[in-house]
C-alpha positions as CSV (number, residue, x, y, z in Angstrom):
1,X,166.5,143.1,-66.0
2,X,166.1,141.3,-62.7
3,X,166.8,137.7,-62.2
4,X,165.2,136.2,-59.1
5,X,166.0,132.9,-57.4
6,X,163.1,131.6,-55.2
7,X,164.0,129.0,-52.5
8,X,161.5,126.1,-52.5
9,X,160.5,125.1,-49.0
10,X,159.1,121.6,-48.7
11,X,158.5,118.8,-46.2
12,X,158.1,115.0,-46.9
13,X,158.1,115.6,-50.6
14,X,155.4,118.2,-50.6
15,X,156.0,121.8,-51.7
16,X,154.9,124.4,-49.1
17,X,152.0,126.5,-50.4
18,X,154.0,129.6,-49.3
19,X,156.4,129.0,-52.2
20,X,153.6,130.0,-54.7
21,X,153.1,133.3,-52.9
22,X,156.8,133.9,-52.9
23,X,156.9,133.3,-56.7
24,X,154.1,135.8,-57.1
25,X,156.2,138.4,-55.2
26,X,159.2,137.5,-57.3
27,X,157.2,137.9,-60.6
28,X,156.3,141.5,-59.4
29,X,160.0,142.4,-59.4
30,X,160.1,141.6,-63.1
31,X,162.4,139.5,-65.1
32,X,163.2,135.8,-64.9
33,X,162.0,133.8,-61.9
34,X,163.8,130.5,-61.1
35,X,163.0,128.1,-58.2
36,X,165.7,126.2,-56.4
37,X,164.9,122.9,-54.8
38,X,167.4,121.5,-52.3
39,X,166.7,117.9,-51.2
40,X,168.1,114.4,-51.0
41,X,165.9,113.6,-54.0
42,X,164.5,116.8,-55.4
43,X,162.6,115.4,-58.5
44,X,159.1,115.2,-57.0
45,X,159.3,118.7,-55.4
46,X,160.8,120.1,-58.5
47,X,157.9,118.8,-60.6
48,X,155.5,120.5,-58.2
49,X,157.4,123.8,-58.4
50,X,157.4,123.7,-62.2
51,X,153.6,123.9,-62.1
52,X,153.6,127.4,-60.4
53,X,152.7,130.2,-62.8
54,X,155.5,132.6,-63.5
55,X,158.4,130.1,-62.9
56,X,160.9,130.2,-65.8
57,X,162.9,127.1,-64.7
58,X,163.5,124.9,-61.7
59,X,167.0,124.2,-60.5
60,X,167.8,121.3,-58.2
61,X,170.6,120.4,-55.8
62,X,170.5,116.7,-54.8
63,X,172.5,116.1,-51.6
64,X,171.8,113.4,-48.9
65,X,172.5,116.0,-46.2
66,X,169.6,118.1,-47.5
67,X,167.1,115.5,-46.1
68,X,167.0,117.4,-42.8
69,X,166.8,121.0,-43.9
70,X,168.7,123.2,-41.5
71,X,170.1,126.7,-42.3
72,X,173.7,125.7,-41.6
73,X,173.5,123.0,-44.3
74,X,171.3,124.8,-46.9
75,X,172.6,128.4,-46.8
76,X,176.1,127.7,-48.3
77,X,174.5,125.8,-51.2
78,X,172.0,128.6,-51.8
79,X,174.7,131.3,-51.7
80,X,176.7,129.4,-54.3
81,X,173.6,128.8,-56.5
82,X,172.7,132.5,-56.2
83,X,175.6,133.7,-58.3
84,X,174.3,135.8,-61.2
85,X,170.9,136.5,-59.5
86,X,169.8,140.0,-58.6
87,X,167.4,138.8,-55.8
88,X,167.0,135.7,-53.7
89,X,163.5,135.2,-52.2
90,X,162.4,132.8,-49.5
91,X,159.0,132.1,-48.0
92,X,158.1,134.1,-44.9
93,X,157.8,131.0,-42.8
94,X,159.6,129.8,-39.7
95,X,162.0,128.0,-41.9
96,X,162.5,130.9,-44.2
97,X,163.1,133.3,-41.3
98,X,165.8,131.0,-40.0
99,X,167.4,130.3,-43.4
100,X,167.4,133.7,-45.3
101,X,169.5,135.7,-42.8
102,X,172.2,133.1,-43.1
103,X,172.0,133.3,-46.9
104,X,172.1,137.1,-46.8
105,X,175.2,137.0,-44.5
106,X,177.0,134.6,-46.9
107,X,176.2,136.8,-49.9
108,X,177.2,140.0,-48.0
109,X,173.9,141.7,-48.6
110,X,171.1,143.2,-46.4
111,X,168.0,141.1,-45.9
112,X,164.6,142.6,-46.6
113,X,162.0,140.5,-44.8
114,X,158.2,140.1,-44.5
115,X,157.3,141.9,-47.7
116,X,153.7,143.0,-48.1
117,X,154.0,144.5,-51.6
118,X,156.6,144.7,-54.3
119,X,156.6,148.2,-55.9
120,X,159.7,147.6,-58.1
121,X,163.0,145.7,-58.0
122,X,164.3,147.9,-55.2
123,X,161.2,149.2,-53.4
124,X,159.1,147.1,-51.1
125,X,156.3,147.7,-48.5
126,X,156.7,146.0,-45.2
127,X,154.3,146.0,-42.2
128,X,155.2,148.4,-39.5
């Protein structure tokens, strides 16, 4: 069974709409889908993430340094939180495209980016 961790992108206390699309893709993999919110004060964003259909639970990391979300700050925290997960998904946004390669490198895995369709836990369609 797959266990997917979705990274919650947010700005000024508002969850990015792309996170819901990312959760939809994660649900297609099958298994448990958790959302990780990294922020100085993650409570408000975590409450928004909990409302997304398909989310099993919302995890939070409160760290004052997370107020200014940069890959060099967030990636090590995500890599540590990803222990025990089969997949880590991030939104296909400018922030996600900056962050997820750093996470993949720390985890020692290949990154699969810009998914169009999830076929199963190991098969994805990408635009070409």
